[in-house]
C-alpha positions as CSV (number, residue, x, y, z in Angstrom):
1,M,-8.0,-2.5,-40.6
2,D,-7.6,1.0,-42.1
3,A,-4.9,1.9,-44.6
4,K,-2.9,4.0,-42.2
5,L,-2.5,1.1,-39.8
6,E,-1.6,-1.3,-42.6
7,A,1.1,1.0,-43.8
8,K,2.6,1.1,-40.3
9,L,2.7,-2.7,-40.2
10,E,4.5,-2.8,-43.5
11,A,7.1,-0.3,-42.3
12,L,7.8,-1.9,-38.9
13,P,11.6,-2.1,-38.0
14,T,13.4,-5.3,-37.3
15,E,15.4,-3.9,-34.4
16,P,14.6,-4.5,-30.7
17,G,12.3,-2.1,-29.0
18,V,8.9,-1.3,-27.5
19,Y,5.5,-1.0,-29.2
20,L,2.4,0.9,-27.9
21,M,-1.0,-0.1,-29.1
22,K,-3.6,2.6,-28.8
23,D,-7.4,2.6,-29.1
24,R,-9.4,4.8,-31.4
25,R,-9.3,7.7,-28.9
26,G,-5.5,7.6,-28.8
27,E,-5.2,6.1,-25.3
28,V,-2.5,3.4,-24.8
29,I,-4.1,0.0,-24.2
30,Y,-1.1,-2.2,-24.3
31,V,2.7,-1.8,-24.1
32,G,4.9,-4.7,-25.3
33,K,8.6,-5.3,-26.0
34,A,10.3,-7.4,-28.6
35,I,13.7,-8.4,-29.8
36,N,12.4,-8.0,-33.4
37,L,9.5,-5.5,-33.5
38,R,8.4,-6.5,-37.0
39,N,8.1,-10.2,-36.2
40,R,6.4,-9.7,-32.9
41,V,3.8,-7.1,-33.9
42,R,2.9,-8.7,-37.3
43,S,2.4,-12.0,-35.6
44,Y,-0.8,-10.6,-34.1
45,F,-2.3,-10.1,-37.6
46,T,-0.9,-12.8,-39.8
47,R,-1.8,-15.9,-37.8
48,T,-4.8,-17.6,-39.5
49,G,-7.3,-19.5,-37.3
50,D,-5.9,-17.9,-34.1
51,V,-8.8,-18.0,-31.6
52,R,-7.0,-16.4,-28.7
53,A,-9.1,-13.7,-27.1
54,F,-6.7,-10.9,-27.5
55,V,-6.5,-11.3,-31.3
56,S,-10.2,-10.5,-31.7
57,L,-9.7,-7.5,-29.3
58,L,-7.3,-5.9,-31.7
59,D,-10.0,-5.5,-34.4
60,K,-12.3,-4.0,-31.8
61,F,-10.0,-1.7,-29.9
62,L,-6.9,-1.0,-32.0
63,G,-6.8,2.4,-33.6
64,D,-3.0,3.2,-33.8
65,L,0.4,1.7,-33.3
66,E,3.6,3.4,-32.2
67,T,7.1,1.9,-31.8
68,V,10.3,3.0,-30.1
69,I,13.6,1.4,-31.2
70,V,16.3,0.7,-28.6
71,H,19.8,-0.9,-28.6
72,N,19.1,-4.3,-26.9
73,E,16.7,-6.4,-24.9
74,K,17.7,-4.9,-21.6
75,E,16.9,-1.4,-22.7
76,A,13.6,-2.7,-24.1
77,L,12.7,-4.1,-20.7
78,L,13.5,-0.8,-18.9
79,L,11.6,1.3,-21.4
80,E,8.6,-1.1,-21.2
81,N,8.6,-0.8,-17.5
82,E,8.6,3.0,-17.5
83,L,5.9,3.2,-20.2
84,I,3.6,0.8,-18.3
85,K,3.9,2.9,-15.1
86,K,3.3,6.1,-17.1
87,H,0.3,5.1,-19.2
88,K,-1.2,2.3,-17.0
89,P,-2.6,0.4,-20.1
90,R,-5.7,-1.6,-19.4
91,F,-4.3,-4.9,-20.9
92,N,-0.9,-4.8,-19.2
93,V,0.1,-6.3,-15.9
94,L,-0.2,-3.6,-13.3
95,L,1.4,-4.1,-9.9
96,K,0.4,-1.7,-7.2
97,D,3.0,-0.5,-4.8
98,D,1.1,-1.5,-1.6
99,K,4.2,-2.3,0.5
100,Q,3.2,-5.9,1.1
101,Y,6.6,-7.6,1.1
102,I,7.9,-7.8,4.6
103,S,11.5,-8.6,5.3
104,L,14.2,-8.3,8.0
105,R,17.1,-5.9,7.8
106,L,20.4,-6.3,9.7
107,D,23.1,-3.6,9.4
108,R,26.3,-5.2,10.7
109,K,28.2,-1.9,10.2
110,Q,26.6,-0.6,13.4
111,P,28.4,-1.1,16.7
112,Y,25.3,-2.9,18.1
113,P,23.2,-4.1,15.2
114,R,19.5,-4.7,15.5
115,L,16.8,-6.4,13.4
116,E,14.4,-4.1,11.6
117,V,11.2,-4.9,9.8
118,V,11.3,-3.3,6.4
119,R,9.3,-3.4,3.2
120,R,12.0,-2.4,0.7
121,Y,15.5,-3.5,-0.2
122,D,18.2,-0.8,-0.5
123,K,21.8,-1.2,-1.7
124,D,23.2,0.0,1.6
125,G,25.4,-2.8,2.6
126,A,23.0,-4.3,5.1
127,R,21.8,-7.9,5.1
128,Y,18.2,-8.6,4.2
129,F,16.3,-11.7,5.0
130,G,12.9,-12.6,3.5
131,P,10.5,-11.8,2.1
132,Y,8.1,-13.3,4.6
133,S,4.7,-14.5,3.4
134,S,2.8,-12.9,6.3
135,A,3.0,-10.7,9.3
136,S,2.4,-13.7,11.6
137,A,5.4,-15.6,10.1
138,I,7.7,-12.7,10.7
139,R,6.3,-12.2,14.3
140,E,7.1,-15.8,15.1
141,T,10.7,-15.4,13.8
142,L,11.2,-12.3,15.8
143,R,9.7,-13.9,18.9
144,V,12.3,-16.7,18.8
145,I,15.2,-14.2,18.1
146,N,14.2,-11.7,20.7
147,R,13.8,-14.4,23.4
148,F,17.0,-16.4,22.8
149,F,19.5,-14.3,20.9
150,H,19.2,-11.0,22.9
151,L,19.7,-8.3,20.3
152,R,18.5,-4.8,21.1
153,T,15.1,-3.9,19.7
154,C,15.2,-0.1,20.4
155,T,15.9,2.5,17.7
156,D,19.2,4.2,17.2
157,H,17.8,7.4,18.7
158,V,16.7,5.6,21.9
159,L,20.1,3.8,22.0
160,A,21.9,7.1,22.0
161,N,19.7,8.9,24.5
162,R,18.4,6.4,27.0
163,K,19.6,6.9,30.6
164,R,18.3,3.7,32.3
165,P,17.7,0.1,31.1
166,C,14.3,-0.8,29.7
167,L,12.0,-3.6,30.7
168,L,13.6,-6.1,28.2
169,H,16.9,-5.8,30.1
170,Q,15.1,-6.4,33.4
171,I,13.6,-9.7,32.1
172,G,16.9,-10.8,30.6
173,R,16.2,-10.3,26.9
174,C,18.6,-7.4,26.1
175,P,22.1,-6.7,27.4
176,A,21.2,-2.9,27.4
177,P,24.1,-1.5,25.3
178,C,22.2,1.8,25.5
179,V,23.4,2.1,29.2
180,Y,26.0,-0.5,30.0
181,P,29.5,-0.9,28.3
182,V,28.6,-4.2,26.6
183,P,31.7,-5.7,24.9
184,Q,31.2,-5.5,21.1
185,D,32.8,-8.9,20.5
186,E,30.4,-10.6,22.8
187,Y,27.4,-8.8,21.1
188,R,28.8,-9.8,17.7
189,K,28.6,-13.5,18.7
190,S,24.8,-13.1,19.1
191,V,24.6,-11.2,15.8
192,D,26.5,-14.1,14.0
193,E,24.2,-16.6,15.5
194,V,21.1,-14.6,14.3
195,V,22.5,-14.6,10.8
196,L,23.0,-18.4,10.8
197,F,19.5,-18.9,12.1
198,L,17.9,-16.6,9.5
199,E,20.0,-18.3,6.7
200,G,18.7,-21.7,7.8
201,K,22.2,-23.0,8.6
202,G,20.9,-25.1,11.5
203,G,23.8,-27.5,11.7
204,E,26.5,-24.9,12.1
205,L,24.4,-22.9,14.6
206,V,23.4,-26.0,16.7
207,D,27.0,-27.2,16.9
208,G,28.3,-23.8,18.0
209,L,25.6,-23.6,20.8
210,R,26.3,-27.1,22.0
211,A,30.0,-26.3,22.3
212,R,29.2,-23.1,24.3
213,M,26.8,-25.1,26.6
214,K,29.4,-27.7,27.3
215,Q,32.1,-25.0,28.0
216,A,29.7,-23.2,30.4
217,S,29.0,-26.4,32.2
218,A,32.6,-27.3,32.5
219,E,33.3,-23.8,34.0
220,L,30.4,-24.4,36.5
221,K,28.3,-21.7,35.0
222,F,25.2,-23.8,35.2
223,E,22.7,-20.9,34.8
224,E,24.4,-19.9,31.6
225,A,24.5,-23.5,30.4
226,A,20.7,-23.9,31.2
227,R,20.0,-20.7,29.2
228,I,21.9,-22.0,26.2
229,R,20.1,-25.4,26.5
230,D,16.7,-23.7,26.3
231,Q,17.9,-21.6,23.4
232,L,19.2,-24.7,21.6
233,R,15.8,-26.6,22.1
234,A,13.8,-23.7,20.8
235,I,16.0,-23.3,17.7
236,E,15.9,-27.0,16.9
237,R,12.1,-26.9,17.0
238,S,12.0,-23.9,14.8
239,L,14.4,-25.4,12.3
240,E,12.4,-28.6,12.1
241,R,9.5,-26.6,10.7
242,Q,11.7,-25.3,7.8
243,K,11.4,-27.7,4.9
244,V,14.4,-28.3,2.7
245,A,13.5,-27.6,-0.9
246,T,16.8,-28.0,-2.7
247,T,20.3,-29.3,-1.9
248,D,22.3,-26.4,-3.5
249,F,21.3,-23.9,-0.8
250,K,20.7,-20.9,-3.0
251,D,18.3,-18.0,-2.8
252,Q,15.6,-18.5,-5.4
253,D,12.3,-17.0,-6.5
254,V,10.1,-19.4,-8.4
255,F,7.3,-18.0,-10.6
256,S,4.3,-19.8,-12.0
257,F,0.8,-18.9,-13.0
258,H,-2.8,-20.1,-13.5
259,R,-5.1,-18.6,-16.1
260,E,-8.9,-18.7,-16.4
261,G,-9.8,-16.7,-19.5
262,D,-8.6,-13.1,-19.0
263,R,-8.0,-13.7,-15.3
264,L,-4.4,-14.5,-14.5
265,L,-2.9,-15.3,-11.1
266,V,0.8,-15.3,-10.7
267,Y,2.4,-17.1,-7.7
268,V,5.9,-16.4,-6.4
269,L,7.5,-19.1,-4.2
270,Y,10.4,-17.9,-2.0
271,V,13.3,-20.3,-1.4
272,R,16.1,-19.0,0.8
273,Q,19.3,-21.0,1.4
274,G,17.5,-24.1,0.0
275,R,14.5,-23.8,2.4
276,L,11.0,-22.8,1.6
277,N,10.2,-19.4,3.1
278,G,6.7,-18.8,1.9
279,G,4.9,-17.5,-1.2
280,Q,2.7,-14.7,-2.5
281,A,-0.2,-14.7,-4.9
282,F,-0.9,-11.9,-7.4
283,P,-4.3,-12.0,-9.0
284,L,-4.6,-9.9,-12.2
285,G,-7.6,-9.1,-14.4
286,S,-8.1,-8.2,-18.1
287,Q,-4.9,-10.1,-19.2
288,E,-5.8,-11.0,-22.7
289,F,-2.3,-11.0,-24.2
290,P,-0.1,-14.1,-24.4
291,D,1.5,-15.6,-21.3
292,E,5.0,-15.5,-22.8
293,E,4.6,-11.7,-23.0
294,L,2.9,-11.0,-19.7
295,L,5.3,-13.1,-17.5
296,P,8.5,-11.2,-18.2
297,S,6.6,-8.0,-17.8
298,F,5.4,-9.1,-14.4
299,V,8.9,-10.2,-13.3
300,N,10.3,-6.9,-14.4
301,L,7.7,-4.8,-12.5
302,Y,8.0,-7.1,-9.5
303,Y,11.7,-6.5,-9.0
304,D,11.4,-2.8,-9.9
305,Q,9.3,-2.3,-6.7
306,G,12.4,-2.8,-4.6
307,N,12.0,-6.5,-3.8
308,F,15.0,-8.7,-3.0
309,V,16.7,-10.1,-6.1
310,P,17.8,-13.7,-5.5
311,E,20.6,-15.7,-7.1
312,E,18.2,-17.6,-9.4
313,V,14.8,-16.8,-10.9
314,L,12.9,-19.9,-12.1
315,L,10.2,-19.5,-14.7
316,P,7.6,-22.1,-15.9
317,L,8.1,-21.3,-19.6
318,D,10.8,-19.9,-21.9
319,V,10.5,-16.3,-22.9
320,E,12.1,-14.3,-25.7
321,E,13.6,-11.7,-23.4
322,R,15.2,-14.1,-20.9
323,E,18.8,-12.9,-21.6
324,G,17.8,-9.3,-21.3
325,L,15.9,-10.0,-18.1
326,E,18.9,-11.8,-16.7
327,A,21.2,-8.8,-17.5
328,L,18.8,-6.3,-16.0
329,L,18.3,-8.3,-12.7
330,S,22.1,-8.8,-12.4
331,E,22.6,-5.1,-12.7
332,R,19.9,-4.5,-10.0
333,K,21.5,-7.0,-7.6
334,G,25.1,-6.1,-8.3
335,D,25.9,-9.7,-8.8
336,R,25.2,-12.6,-11.3
337,V,21.5,-13.6,-11.5
338,R,20.4,-16.6,-13.5
339,V,17.0,-16.7,-15.1
340,M,16.2,-20.4,-15.7
341,V,13.4,-22.5,-17.2
342,P,14.2,-25.9,-15.6
343,K,13.1,-29.1,-17.4
344,R,13.9,-31.7,-14.7
345,G,15.2,-32.2,-11.2
346,E,14.7,-30.3,-8.0
347,K,14.2,-27.0,-9.7
348,R,11.5,-28.4,-12.0
349,D,9.8,-29.7,-8.8
350,L,9.8,-26.2,-7.4
351,V,8.2,-24.8,-10.5
352,E,5.5,-27.5,-10.2
353,M,5.0,-26.7,-6.5
354,A,4.5,-23.0,-7.4
355,Q,2.0,-24.1,-10.1
356,K,0.0,-26.1,-7.6
357,N,0.0,-23.1,-5.2
358,A,-1.2,-20.8,-8.1
359,E,-4.1,-23.2,-8.9
360,Q,-5.1,-23.4,-5.2
361,A,-4.9,-19.7,-4.7
362,A,-7.1,-19.2,-7.8
363,L,-9.6,-21.7,-6.5
364,E,-9.8,-20.0,-3.1
365,R,-10.2,-16.6,-4.8
366,R,-12.9,-17.9,-7.0
367,R,-14.7,-19.4,-4.0
368,T,-14.4,-16.1,-2.2
369,K,-15.6,-14.2,-5.2
370,D,-18.6,-16.5,-5.5
371,E,-19.5,-15.9,-1.9
372,T,-19.2,-12.1,-2.3
373,E,-21.4,-12.4,-5.4
374,N,-24.0,-14.1,-3.4
375,V,-23.9,-11.4,-0.7
376,L,-24.3,-8.7,-3.3
377,R,-27.3,-10.5,-4.8
378,R,-29.0,-11.0,-1.5
379,L,-28.4,-7.3,-0.8
380,Q,-29.9,-6.4,-4.2
381,E,-33.0,-8.6,-3.5
382,R,-33.5,-7.5,0.0
383,L,-33.4,-3.8,-0.8
384,G,-35.1,-4.0,-4.2
385,L,-32.1,-2.5,-6.1
386,R,-32.2,-2.2,-9.8
387,R,-28.6,-3.1,-10.3
388,L,-26.2,-5.5,-8.6
389,P,-24.2,-3.2,-6.3
390,R,-20.7,-4.1,-7.5
391,R,-19.5,-0.5,-7.2
392,M,-20.7,1.2,-4.0
393,E,-19.9,4.6,-2.6
394,C,-20.7,6.0,0.8
395,F,-20.9,9.6,1.9
396,D,-20.7,11.3,5.3
397,I,-20.7,14.9,6.6
398,S,-18.5,16.0,9.4
399,H,-18.0,19.3,11.3
400,F,-16.9,20.7,14.6
401,Q,-19.6,22.8,16.3
402,G,-20.8,24.0,12.9
403,A,-17.4,24.9,11.6
404,S,-14.9,23.2,9.3
405,I,-17.7,21.4,7.4
406,V,-16.2,18.6,5.2
407,A,-17.5,15.4,3.5
408,S,-16.0,12.1,2.7
409,Q,-16.5,9.6,-0.1
410,V,-15.4,6.0,0.4
411,A,-15.9,3.2,-2.1
412,A,-16.1,-0.6,-2.4
413,T,-15.7,-2.7,-5.5
414,D,-17.1,-6.2,-5.5
415,G,-17.5,-6.0,-1.8
416,E,-13.9,-4.9,-1.1
417,I,-12.7,-1.5,0.0
418,D,-11.4,0.4,-2.9
419,K,-9.2,3.3,-1.7
420,S,-8.3,4.5,-5.2
421,R,-11.9,5.9,-5.4
422,Y,-11.8,7.7,-2.0
423,R,-12.4,11.5,-2.2
424,R,-12.6,14.4,0.2
425,Y,-14.8,17.5,-0.1
426,R,-14.8,20.9,1.4
427,I,-18.3,22.4,1.6
428,K,-18.2,25.5,-0.5
429,T,-21.7,26.9,-0.5
430,L,-22.4,27.0,3.3
431,E,-21.0,29.0,6.1
432,K,-22.9,27.4,8.9
433,Q,-24.0,23.8,9.7
434,D,-26.7,22.3,7.6
435,D,-26.3,18.6,7.1
436,F,-29.1,18.3,4.5
437,A,-27.7,21.2,2.3
438,S,-24.2,19.9,2.7
439,M,-25.2,16.4,1.5
440,H,-27.1,18.0,-1.4
441,E,-23.9,19.9,-2.5
442,V,-21.6,16.8,-2.2
443,I,-23.9,14.4,-4.1
444,T,-24.4,17.1,-6.8
445,R,-20.7,17.5,-7.3
446,R,-20.1,13.7,-7.3
447,L,-22.9,12.9,-9.8
448,K,-22.0,15.8,-12.0
449,R,-18.4,14.6,-12.2
450,G,-19.7,11.1,-12.8
451,Q,-21.8,12.3,-15.7
452,E,-18.9,14.1,-17.3
453,E,-16.5,11.2,-16.9
454,E,-19.1,8.4,-17.5
455,D,-18.2,7.0,-14.1
456,L,-21.2,6.5,-12.0
457,P,-21.5,3.8,-9.2
458,D,-24.2,1.2,-8.9
459,L,-25.3,2.3,-5.4
460,L,-24.9,5.4,-3.2
461,V,-25.0,4.8,0.5
462,I,-25.8,8.0,2.6
463,D,-24.8,8.1,6.3
464,G,-28.0,9.3,7.9
465,G,-31.7,9.1,7.9
466,K,-34.7,10.3,5.8
467,G,-33.5,13.9,5.6
468,Q,-30.1,13.0,4.2
469,L,-31.6,10.6,1.8
470,A,-34.1,13.2,0.6
471,S,-31.2,15.6,0.0
472,A,-29.3,13.1,-2.1
473,L,-32.4,12.1,-4.1
474,A,-33.0,15.8,-4.8
475,A,-29.5,16.2,-6.1
476,A,-29.9,13.3,-8.4
477,K,-33.2,14.6,-9.7
478,D,-31.8,18.0,-10.3
479,L,-29.1,16.5,-12.5
480,G,-31.4,14.0,-14.2
481,V,-29.5,11.0,-12.9
482,D,-31.8,8.0,-12.8
483,G,-29.7,5.0,-13.1
484,V,-28.1,5.0,-9.7
485,D,-29.7,3.4,-6.6
486,I,-29.6,5.6,-3.5
487,I,-30.2,4.5,0.1
488,S,-29.3,5.8,3.5
489,L,-28.1,3.9,6.6
490,A,-29.0,5.2,10.0
491,K,-26.9,4.2,13.0
492,S,-28.3,2.2,15.9
493,R,-29.1,4.3,18.9
494,D,-29.8,3.8,22.6
495,L,-33.5,3.4,23.4
496,E,-35.0,5.2,26.3
497,V,-35.4,2.9,29.3
498,H,-37.9,4.0,32.0
499,D,-37.2,1.2,34.5
500,R,-33.8,1.5,36.0
501,D,-33.7,-2.2,36.6
502,E,-33.9,-2.9,32.9
503,E,-30.8,-3.1,30.8
504,S,-30.3,-0.4,28.2
505,A,-31.2,-1.4,24.7
506,Q,-30.3,-0.3,21.2
507,S,-32.3,0.1,18.1
508,P,-31.1,-1.9,15.1
509,E,-29.3,-0.4,12.1
510,R,-32.0,0.9,9.7
511,V,-31.9,1.2,5.9
512,F,-34.1,3.9,4.4
513,L,-35.2,3.5,0.8
514,P,-36.7,6.1,-1.6
515,H,-40.5,6.5,-1.5
516,R,-40.8,4.1,1.4
517,K,-42.0,5.3,4.8
518,D,-40.7,2.7,7.1
519,P,-37.0,1.6,7.1
520,I,-35.8,-1.9,6.4
521,V,-34.0,-3.8,9.2
522,L,-31.5,-6.3,7.8
523,R,-30.9,-9.4,9.8
524,Q,-28.4,-8.7,12.5
525,N,-24.9,-10.3,12.0
526,S,-25.7,-10.9,8.4
527,A,-23.0,-10.4,5.7
528,E,-25.2,-7.9,3.9
529,L,-25.5,-5.7,7.0
530,Y,-21.8,-6.1,7.7
531,L,-21.0,-4.9,4.2
532,L,-23.0,-1.7,4.6
533,T,-21.9,-0.9,8.1
534,R,-18.3,-1.4,7.3
535,L,-18.6,1.0,4.4
536,R,-20.5,3.5,6.6
537,D,-18.0,3.3,9.4
538,E,-15.1,3.8,7.0
539,A,-16.8,6.9,5.6
540,H,-17.2,8.3,9.1
541,R,-13.6,7.6,10.0
542,F,-12.3,9.2,6.8
543,A,-14.6,12.3,7.3
544,I,-13.5,12.7,10.9
545,T,-9.8,12.5,10.0
546,F,-10.2,15.1,7.2
547,Q,-12.2,17.4,9.5
548,Q,-9.6,17.2,12.2
549,K,-6.8,18.2,9.7
550,S,-8.9,21.1,8.5
551,M,-9.5,22.3,12.0
552,R,-5.8,22.0,12.8
553,R,-5.0,24.0,9.7
554,G,-7.6,26.7,10.6
555,N,-6.4,26.9,14.2
556,F,-2.8,27.5,13.3
557,R,-3.3,30.9,11.8
558,S,-1.3,33.7,13.4
559,A,-0.3,37.3,13.0
560,L,2.4,36.1,10.6
561,D,-0.3,35.2,8.0
562,D,-1.5,38.8,7.8
563,I,1.9,40.4,7.2
564,P,2.5,41.5,3.6
565,G,5.5,39.7,2.1
566,V,5.5,36.9,4.6
567,G,4.3,33.7,2.9
568,A,4.6,30.0,3.7
569,T,8.3,29.9,3.0
570,R,9.3,32.8,5.1
571,K,7.0,31.7,7.9
572,K,8.7,28.3,7.9
573,L,12.1,29.9,8.0
574,L,11.1,32.0,11.0
575,L,9.6,29.2,12.9
576,R,12.5,26.8,12.2
577,H,15.0,29.4,13.2
578,F,13.4,30.6,16.4
579,G,11.3,27.6,17.4
580,S,8.0,29.3,18.2
581,L,6.1,32.5,17.5
582,K,6.7,33.7,21.0
583,R,10.5,33.7,20.4
584,V,9.9,35.4,17.0
585,R,8.0,38.2,18.9
586,E,10.8,38.5,21.5
587,S,13.5,38.9,18.8
588,S,15.0,42.2,17.8
589,I,15.0,43.6,14.3
590,E,18.6,42.7,13.8
591,E,17.9,39.0,14.7
592,L,14.9,38.9,12.4
593,A,17.1,40.5,9.6
594,E,19.4,37.5,9.7
595,V,16.6,35.4,8.4
596,L,14.4,37.8,6.4
597,G,16.5,40.7,5.5
598,P,16.2,44.3,6.9
599,T,13.1,45.5,5.0
600,V,10.9,42.5,5.8
601,A,12.3,42.2,9.3
602,E,11.2,45.8,10.2
603,R,7.7,45.0,8.8
604,V,7.5,41.8,10.8
605,H,8.7,43.4,14.0
606,A,6.2,46.3,13.7
607,A,3.3,43.9,12.9
608,L,4.0,41.6,15.8
609,H,4.5,44.3,18.4
610,G,1.2,45.8,17.2
611,H,-0.6,42.6,18.2
612,Q,0.8,42.2,21.7
613,D,-2.6,42.5,23.3
614,E,-3.9,39.5,21.4
615,D,-1.5,36.9,22.8
616,E,-4.2,35.1,24.6
617,A,-6.5,34.9,21.6
618,D,-3.9,33.6,19.2
619,P,-3.8,29.7,19.4
620,I,-0.4,29.5,17.6
621,R,1.5,31.6,20.1
622,E,3.0,28.6,21.8
623,A,2.9,26.3,18.8
624,S,5.8,23.9,18.6
625,L,8.1,23.7,15.6
626,A,6.7,20.3,14.7
627,D,3.1,21.6,14.7
628,A,4.1,24.6,12.6
629,D,5.9,22.4,10.1
630,E,2.8,20.1,9.9
631,L,0.7,23.1,9.2
632,I,2.9,24.4,6.4
633,D,3.7,21.1,4.8
634,E,0.2,19.5,5.0
635,K,-1.7,19.3,1.7
636,S,-5.3,18.2,1.6
637,E,-6.6,18.8,-1.9
638,E,-10.2,18.2,-2.7
639,G,-10.8,15.3,-4.9
640,S,-7.5,13.5,-4.3
641,P,-7.4,10.0,-2.9
642,P,-5.5,9.4,0.4
643,G,-1.8,9.4,0.0
644,S,-1.8,11.5,-3.1
645,P,0.5,14.5,-3.3
């Protein structure tokens, strides 16, 4: 350890705060929080005989240390959360916001509430139920509710504008409040029953339905009584499948984990109103630091993503920041939240159940990883690759009748699609179609960037045949890149059939290798072929999507684009105000001046009326407001992954 770092360790404060460990290049590799910064950070360096993996990592990676003092544990948790999201340190828990937590939302403030499937919780006064562990679980719940409780399923817009009942009303599954004057008090009874069903309060719900059934029967409304009877049976069957976990009927999230070296899998078990409601596994890699530090960080990030905050959070081990975490979650929920480490009883049983689920999930993931490893090894052996293709990238060229030439790059890591490494390219050096030259340009740009960033894949898969492969190999040779395997995958095609009585046949998928005349045909329906074709098909889809967006952008040029002083903002104002370019052309200077001002209005009026003979040739003349807004707002930057701004 150098003298500068030793001096920082000696001067560490004793207040609560956050510490940032940096490598020798100045990049943040770990962010932690502590009630006492001095005690926490120095503990990494003063323990003798400590064989934990992360301790040896400090000597290898640590180059600098930075601390930030705060007032209390809660502020430390908040700051740690923000710094992790900002720096994305390699040794911290990183949760991706992939919208995987499905829940049901019911807004009882509406005159005719409906159930909505949502992926985030908002403080809007609505009731939220969930999260559900899978889409199939939520579909089964909605199936029972839609069939027997008869709430509307249409959106608010449809509710306000529909003129005639939909099919659900015709088959008796919706009272059609969109058309008919359905009494709100009657509709509210169904809403109340849905709430009881989703809360798992089966006894109260069943008793109420039985009373309604008997009343309908006594009033000789036998069809109504039969309908309630069927509803009652279905609900009882559904409630039987819901296992009672605790007797205090609270909402709880139960956390546990399983560790194998630096691989950590956190499992969250959901308990709602005392009943098990599913669970979710979160596999995490490169987690060298202690469990008592990583677990509260995970819990903090988990609830920061907008997930439902329950009444109780159960943890498998005590953590230093428990009181601060409790205060932070209580603030997010707007009500008291208890963070507990149970030692006995029902709650301890729940923690042990979550632990078993974590171990099972880790076992299944390890089995799946081993299977993927075997597929990659078979692919390496069959194609004679120099390296195991853990990181693969596939490229495809797309154009429309020789115009709008673009390319796509999709990727897979350890056999799984990796969208964070997707890229899109516009061909810059060509004005007409040339697939070989286009592929040479794209591979050159990709490999050049990879050399600069020291980020090259193990295998490049080119969509095409010998010509495309030769272009990619030439690009690699020009740059002096020799450590990357390059192959091409040619699509199967229809074979020519001379006898009309014979069935049409298709050639197999063919893999072309460098310096080999004949292609390799992988065994049909094999996992190796599926891996390559899935990647190739994804590259084709991504390229086509980007090409269509580029065409749409190119087609939506108009006379407005050529008028000095009229940029994207003024163009949007005009189209939003008048609705279409046709109506802009028909407007007077005075009407245009209301939007643009007199000087620019005169210029626009003169330019548009000077282009009257070109109406038929201008594809945006009748463009709708929605199309124009899409044109103006659309952003498609080269080199940015999908969904990036």
